[in-house]
N, C-alpha and C positions, 0 to 999 in steps of 0.2 A: 510512384506506383511500382509494384513488383512485376518483373518480367515473368510472364506465366511459364515460359520454357525453363526458367531457372528457379521457379518458386519452390520453397521447401515443402516437404510432404506434411500432411496433418500430424504424423507421428513426430517429426522433427519439431514442429511448432509446439506440440504438447509437451515434449521433453523440456523445452525452454520454459513453458508455463510451470512445470513441476519444479524446475530449478528455482524459479522466482518464488514459488510457494514455499519451498524449503527455507529460502532466505527470509521470507516474510514471517513464517511461523516460528522460526528460531528467534527472530527479532522480537516478535510479539511475546513469546514466552520469557525471553530474557528481560524485556522491559517490564513485564508484569512481575517477575520475580524480584526485581530491584526497585519497583515503583515507589516504595516508601523510603528508599535509601539512595535515591538517584544521585545526589551530590557526593556520595561516598562510593560510587560504582567502581571507580578506578582502584581505590584502595582494596575493595573487596575482591575484585578480579585478580589483582596483581599480588596481593599479600595474604588475604584471608582465605581465598579460594571459594569457588561456587559450590553449592550443594549438588549432589548427583541427581539422577532421574527421580521423579519424572516432572519436568518443568511443564506447568499447566499453561495451555494456550487459551486465548479469549475469543470473543465473537469476531475479532479481526480475522483470525485464521478460519473460523467456522464459515464465514461468509465468503472468504477467498476460496475455500474448498468448493463451495457451491458453484462459484464461477468456473473453476477448473473442471468440475464435473460437467457443467453445461458445455464448455468448449470441447471436452473429450467426446461428448455425445453427438454434438451437431456441428462443431467448427464455427459457431457464431453465437451471438447473444440474442435469445428471444426473451423479451421482458416477461411474458406470461409464464414461460417455463422456469425462468430464473426466480421469479416470485414464488413459485411452487417449491423450488429447491430451498430457498431461504426459509420459507415457512416450515417445511418438514424438518430442517436442521434445528430450527428454534424449538419446535415442539418436542423433538427427541432429547434436547439437552438445553433447557432454557437458562440454566445457571452459569452461563459463560460470560457474564459481565455486560450483557446488552444494555445500552443506554435506555433511558425511559422512553424517548421518542420511538426508538426502534422496537421496543417491546410492545408499545401501544399499536404500532402499525402491524407488526407480525401477528399479534393476537387478533386484530380485526380481520386480517387476511385469513387466519385460521378459522374464523367464524363465517367466511365466505364472501367478505367484502373484497371487491377488486382492487388491485394495486394502484390503478389510476386514481381511484377515489381516496385511498388511504394516503398516498404519497402527496397528492395536491392539497389534501385537507390539513396536513401537518402545519403547525405553527400558524393557526388561524387563516389557513388558505394560502399562505405564502410558500409552502413547501420548505423542506429542511435544507439549510445551508451548512449543516454539520460536516464533520470530517469522516463520517461513516462510510461514504462511498469511495473516498480516497484511500482509506486504510486497506481496502481489499483489492485494489485495482492494478497493482504492479504485475501480477501474473497475466492479466489480460493484455497489457502492453507487451509483455514478453511473447505471448502467442502471436500477436499481429505485428511483431517488430519490423517486418519487411515492408510494411505499408502504413505510413503515418496517418494518411487520410482515413484509412480503415480503423486505426487506433482511436482516432477522435470519435468517429461515428459509433463504434462498438462500445467504447467507454461511456458515451452518452446514454446508449441503450441500457447499459448496466446500472448507471447511476439513477435514472428516472424511476426505477422500481421503488426506491426508498427516499431518494433525494432529488426532488424535481426543481428545487430552487436553482437559478443560474449559477450561484456560487458553489452549491453542492456538486453540480455537474462539472464546473471548472476545476474543482479540486481533484475529482476522479480523472478527468482528462489530463491534467498536468502530471499526475503521478504515472499514469499509463504511458504518456509520451516520454517521460524521463527514463522509465524502465526500457522502453523500446529503443530509444536512441543510445542508451548505455550499451545495449547488446550490439548495436550497429557500430559503436565506437571501440569495441574490443580491438586490440592491436595498434591503436593509435597511441602516440606519445601522450602522457597524462594531461599536459596542458591543453593539447588539441582536443582530447576526449572531453574534458570538462567544458570547453567552449562549445563543442558540438552539441552537448546535452542541453546547455543553457539556451542555445540558439533555437533548437528544435522545440523546446518546451515553451519558450516565450513567443515564438512565431505562431504557434497553433492553439495555445490555451485561450479560451474565450476571455475577452476583456471584462474587467470588473475588479472587485476588491482583491480576489485571489491573485489575479494577474498583476495588479499593482504591487502586491506583496512579493511576488516573484521578481519583479523589477528591482525592488529594494534589496532582496536577497542577492541578486546578481552583483549589486554594488558593494555588498559586505565583504571585506577582505577575508580570505580563507585562513589567514593567520590569527584572526580574532578568536578569542576564547568563546566556546559555545554558549556559556552562560550570558556573555555580553551580546552575542548575536540574538539570543532568545529575547533579551530585553528590547531589542529593536524590532524583531519580526514577530514575536509571540511564539509560544511553543505548545499550544494546545490547551491552555487553561480555560479558554473560552469554548473549546470543543467545536470550533467552526473550521471550515476549509481554509479561510483566509488567515486564521490564527495558527494553523498547523502546517499546511503544505509547504509554504515558502521555507520555513526553518528546516523541515525534514529533507527537502530536496537539497538545500544548502549543505546540510550535514552529509548527505550521501555523496555529493560532489566533492566535498572537502576531503573525504577519505575513500575515494572511489576504488582504490586498489588495496584496501585493508578493511575487511569486514569487521574484525574484532574491534579495531580502533574506532571505526565508524559508529558502532553501537555504544561503546563506552562514552564517546564524545557526545552522542545524541542524548544519553541519559544526563550528562552534565548540564544540559539545558533545561532539565526538569519538565514540567508540564504534563501532557497526556502521554506518559512514558511508553505504554505498550503500543499505542497507535503510532507514535513517532518512530519507534524502533521497527515496527512492522513495515512501515513505508520505506525506511532506510534499508532494511534488510532485503526487501523485495527488489530494490533497485541495485544495490551494490553487488548482490549475488550474480547479476547479469554481467558484471565486469570480471569478477574474480573466479567465477565458476564454482561448482560444488566443492572442489578441493580447497577453495578459499574460505569456506565456512568451517570454523573450528570443529574438528571431528567429535570432540567430547561434548561440545554444545549440541551438535546435531543428534548425538546419541541420548543426551539428557532430555531433549524435548520429547514430550509424550507422543506416541505414535498417532499419525493422522489417519482418520477413518474415512478415507476416500472410497466412494462407491463404485470403483472400477479398479482393475489391476493395472498400475502404471508399468 
């Protein structure tokens, strides 16, 4: 728990969330840009060169922006308010690559159906265990990084709006925890920082398939090639939290101090490229800071249309 006398201000927490959002959205746009050439990403970046502005971002960034706007307005997650923000962003720009399940839910909410009904009705009443709540949750972890118990509860509140299945929630919580502990691990020697992030994430992520995947990821040597790690862990081809989050967190920890290399390596694992890179970017930016995000990449990402002045 945070010592209230030394607690950061709302503005300081918001700046952390905005830093993670920059990392997430650049990763999202980078992953989307090279999604059909993921195995060639290193050659393209190092030899061919990347195209200039404007790198298009997807629903990952759109929903993450809604979370940051919610935190900027209230300093906490209200599922009712967040559902409204998700819906308004979808209606304003529906062509951002939303998955079929998300589109159906958001369209129903736009027609007036409550999020509790749409979220729990997904997948024949089981709720979604997809990676959609994990892809957007790193800035939330950044905002609440001083209180990991709060990270878990607020990330759960964020997830249930669209992903009420325990695995969907676990994916969101795991990514939020990894981002939060990465911020707390700044200044540590790299080996100690990596261990600290794994420990915090494994200790507090709800048990289930995603947690078991994290356990497997923890045992995968960081020296292993990403494409081989992806064969063991999955890399989002199934678009579930369990098939996405362990690999993404492994990639983030593997290159915790190198944003550029972290994203290239993540693409080498193929899979759900924009979501994997969004998760990795949102976490690694917490360690390297804004100066660690390549300046030309940040300038190439299309401008974020946040509904407040950061």
